[in-house]
C-alpha distance (Angstrom), angle and dihedral (degrees) to the residues before:
residue distance angle dihedral
X1 . . .
X2 3.78 . .
X3 3.80 119.0 .
X4 3.82 90.3 -145.8
X5 3.77 129.0 38.8
X6 3.81 121.4 -106.2
X7 3.76 116.1 -101.2
X8 3.80 112.1 -97.9
X9 3.80 110.3 -75.2
X10 3.80 96.2 14.1
X11 3.83 129.3 98.7
X12 3.78 130.6 153.1
X13 3.78 117.1 -174.2
X14 3.85 127.3 179.1
X15 3.76 120.3 -91.8
X16 3.78 113.2 -85.6
X17 3.79 120.0 -133.2
X18 3.74 113.5 -118.1
X19 3.82 131.3 -152.2
X20 3.82 120.0 -45.7
X21 3.80 114.4 -69.8
X22 3.79 92.4 -115.9
X23 3.83 90.2 54.7
X24 3.81 91.3 49.8
X25 3.83 90.1 49.9
X26 3.78 90.8 50.8
X27 3.78 93.8 54.6
X28 3.82 90.9 55.9
X29 3.80 90.7 78.6
X30 3.85 95.3 46.3
X31 3.84 122.1 94.8
X32 3.76 115.2 -119.0
X33 3.83 89.3 -131.0
X34 3.79 91.3 58.2
X35 3.79 92.0 46.8
X36 3.79 88.9 51.7
X37 3.84 91.0 49.1
X38 3.79 88.8 53.2
X39 3.80 89.7 51.2
X40 3.79 95.5 52.3
X41 3.82 101.3 -85.8
X42 3.84 93.1 -98.2
X43 3.76 104.5 89.7
X44 3.76 136.8 75.7
X45 3.83 137.9 70.5
X46 3.78 123.0 -55.7
X47 3.78 133.6 -168.8
X48 3.77 95.7 33.2
X49 3.81 125.7 129.2
X50 3.81 128.8 -145.8
X51 3.81 111.1 -121.0
X52 3.79 101.7 175.1
X53 3.77 119.0 94.1
X54 3.80 111.7 -118.4
X55 3.80 118.5 68.5
X56 3.78 90.4 -150.7
X57 3.83 97.1 51.5
X58 3.79 110.0 117.7
X59 3.80 127.2 -148.8
X60 3.81 112.5 -151.2
X61 3.75 132.2 156.3
X62 3.83 148.4 92.9
X63 3.77 116.6 -59.4
X64 3.77 125.7 -109.0
X65 3.81 100.6 -168.8
X66 3.80 125.5 -148.0
X67 3.82 130.9 -177.1
X68 3.79 114.4 -163.3
X69 3.76 136.2 178.5
X70 3.76 105.9 -101.7
X71 3.79 109.4 -85.1
X72 3.79 94.9 11.0
X73 3.81 126.6 104.6
X74 3.82 105.8 179.5
X75 3.80 92.7 116.9
X76 3.75 92.3 43.7
X77 3.77 89.3 61.0
X78 3.80 89.4 49.7
X79 3.75 91.9 50.3
X80 3.74 90.6 54.2
X81 3.75 89.2 63.1
X82 3.86 89.0 56.0
X83 3.82 103.3 46.4
X84 3.76 126.3 104.1
X85 3.86 126.1 -145.8
X86 3.82 109.4 -72.5
X87 3.79 96.8 22.8
X88 3.79 118.8 134.7
X89 3.84 119.4 -138.6
X90 3.81 109.2 -139.0
X91 3.80 111.4 -170.4
X92 3.77 130.1 -166.6
X93 3.79 103.3 -153.9
X94 3.79 95.9 160.3
X95 3.80 91.7 -107.8
X96 3.77 89.6 -80.1
X97 3.83 116.7 161.2
X98 3.82 100.9 -179.5
X99 3.83 94.3 93.3
X100 3.79 130.0 22.1
X101 3.79 114.4 -124.6
X102 3.80 96.8 -162.7
X103 3.76 133.5 38.2
X104 3.78 143.6 155.4
X105 3.80 96.6 -57.1
X106 3.80 91.9 54.1
X107 3.80 89.2 46.5
X108 3.82 88.0 58.6
X109 3.82 89.8 54.3
X110 3.84 91.4 46.4
X111 3.83 91.4 53.6
X112 3.81 91.7 46.7
X113 3.81 91.2 51.8
X114 3.79 91.9 45.4
X115 3.74 92.8 -123.8
X116 3.81 116.6 -173.8
X117 3.81 92.6 -132.6
X118 3.77 144.3 -76.1
X119 3.78 135.3 -94.5
X120 3.83 114.5 -166.2
X121 3.74 130.8 -174.0
X122 3.79 83.7 -162.9
X123 3.81 141.0 57.3
X124 3.76 133.4 -63.7
X125 3.84 132.4 -160.1
X126 3.84 138.3 -166.6
X127 3.78 90.3 57.1
X128 3.81 95.8 178.7
X129 3.76 90.2 63.3
X130 3.84 95.4 47.2
X131 3.73 88.6 50.3
X132 3.76 90.8 67.9
X133 3.79 118.2 97.2
X134 3.74 122.4 -95.3
X135 3.84 108.3 51.6
X136 3.81 118.1 66.5
X137 3.83 114.8 -152.0
X138 3.77 135.3 176.0
X139 3.79 120.4 -170.9
X140 3.78 141.4 168.7
X141 3.81 92.7 -117.8
X142 3.80 145.0 -51.8
X143 3.81 142.1 -100.6
X144 3.83 136.4 167.4
X145 3.79 91.6 -124.2
X146 3.78 114.7 107.3
X147 3.84 131.2 -137.2
X148 3.74 136.2 -103.1
X149 3.81 120.9 -123.5
X150 3.80 103.6 -147.1
X151 3.84 105.6 102.2
X152 2.92 152.6 -175.0
X153 3.75 106.7 -172.2
X154 3.82 147.1 130.8
X155 3.78 135.4 -126.5
X156 3.81 126.8 -152.3
X157 3.78 97.8 5.0
X158 3.80 128.6 125.2
X159 3.76 110.4 -80.7
X160 3.77 142.7 175.3
X161 3.82 114.4 -128.4
X162 3.83 119.3 -176.6
X163 3.80 92.1 -26.8
X164 3.79 92.6 -45.6
X165 3.84 123.6 116.6
X166 3.79 111.0 -136.7
X167 3.80 129.6 -175.0
X168 3.78 122.3 -166.6
X169 3.82 109.5 -87.5
X170 3.83 94.5 23.3
X171 3.79 113.7 140.7
X172 3.79 112.0 -106.7
X173 3.80 119.1 -160.1
X174 3.81 124.4 -178.9
X175 3.77 133.4 175.1
X176 3.81 139.3 150.5
X177 3.84 90.9 -58.5
X178 3.82 98.6 51.5
X179 3.78 146.2 -86.6
X180 3.83 132.0 -58.8
X181 3.77 134.3 -178.7
X182 3.84 118.0 -142.4
X183 3.82 114.0 -161.2
X184 3.82 107.2 -113.6
X185 3.79 93.3 -130.9
X186 3.84 90.5 53.5
X187 3.77 99.3 40.6
X188 3.82 98.1 103.0
X189 3.85 91.6 48.4
X190 3.81 92.7 46.7
X191 3.82 88.2 50.0
X192 3.77 91.2 58.1
X193 3.77 94.1 44.2
X194 3.83 91.2 49.6
X195 3.85 91.3 51.3
X196 3.81 89.4 49.5
X197 3.79 90.6 48.7
X198 3.79 91.4 50.9
X199 3.81 90.6 51.1
X200 3.82 89.7 54.0
X201 3.79 90.1 48.2
X202 3.76 89.9 52.3
X203 3.75 90.8 56.7
X204 3.82 92.0 48.6
X205 3.77 91.0 47.5
X206 3.78 90.9 52.4
X207 3.82 91.1 50.5
X208 3.85 91.2 47.2
X209 3.83 89.7 50.0
X210 3.78 94.0 50.8
X211 3.81 94.6 42.1
X212 3.81 92.5 -119.6
X213 3.78 98.7 114.8
X214 3.84 111.8 144.7
X215 3.89 109.9 -115.5
X216 3.81 87.9 -157.3
X217 3.82 87.9 75.9
X218 3.79 89.6 76.6
X219 3.86 101.5 19.1
X220 3.79 89.5 66.5
X221 3.80 90.3 56.8
X222 3.78 91.9 47.9
X223 3.79 92.9 49.3
X224 3.80 89.9 50.8
X225 3.80 87.7 58.5
X226 3.81 91.8 53.2
X227 3.80 100.0 -99.0
X228 3.88 114.3 142.3
X229 3.76 98.7 -127.0
């Protein structure tokens, strides 16, 4: 507990522990689409683009959250001194695309600190460097214009990133389909639900492949809506 209040617009809280390491590792092999299905199909980020090179590169790790003033990355630099290997920086930059808040120099720091990746509701620059393997990044867009470093900003606070609520320590998973946040307290349960969902999908896929899919699966829905099928 601080003896004095933070200046207006500034807060820096300690890093939050995420799910157990074995749970994080298990999520690395699960598709984001299946995780989203297991969570009700109505959660996760939207409007972000993948800027790293390999389509099969997976982003997966506990969130270190950052809220910045649009176009400013002072607190992002501070957050990079607090992360642990495997953490994912999730940044609420207000969706602003006028100034990039990360570029090639920050990428070098991220690689050195073995960051798990970045998710930005903001812009990125130095695309050729981010396109190299080894540092997954999703962002709202890109521009050549660089950031200011004046603040204010907050670290490890609840944020909204691209329509996705994120708490410090939440598990962030990203793949070719997009990015999703799994609440840390629910990660073990969501893991089991996702595995069960994938098992059901495997049965449906086998039926589709063999041509033996049951038409009643959809006819029942149509009849319930009053269609004479």
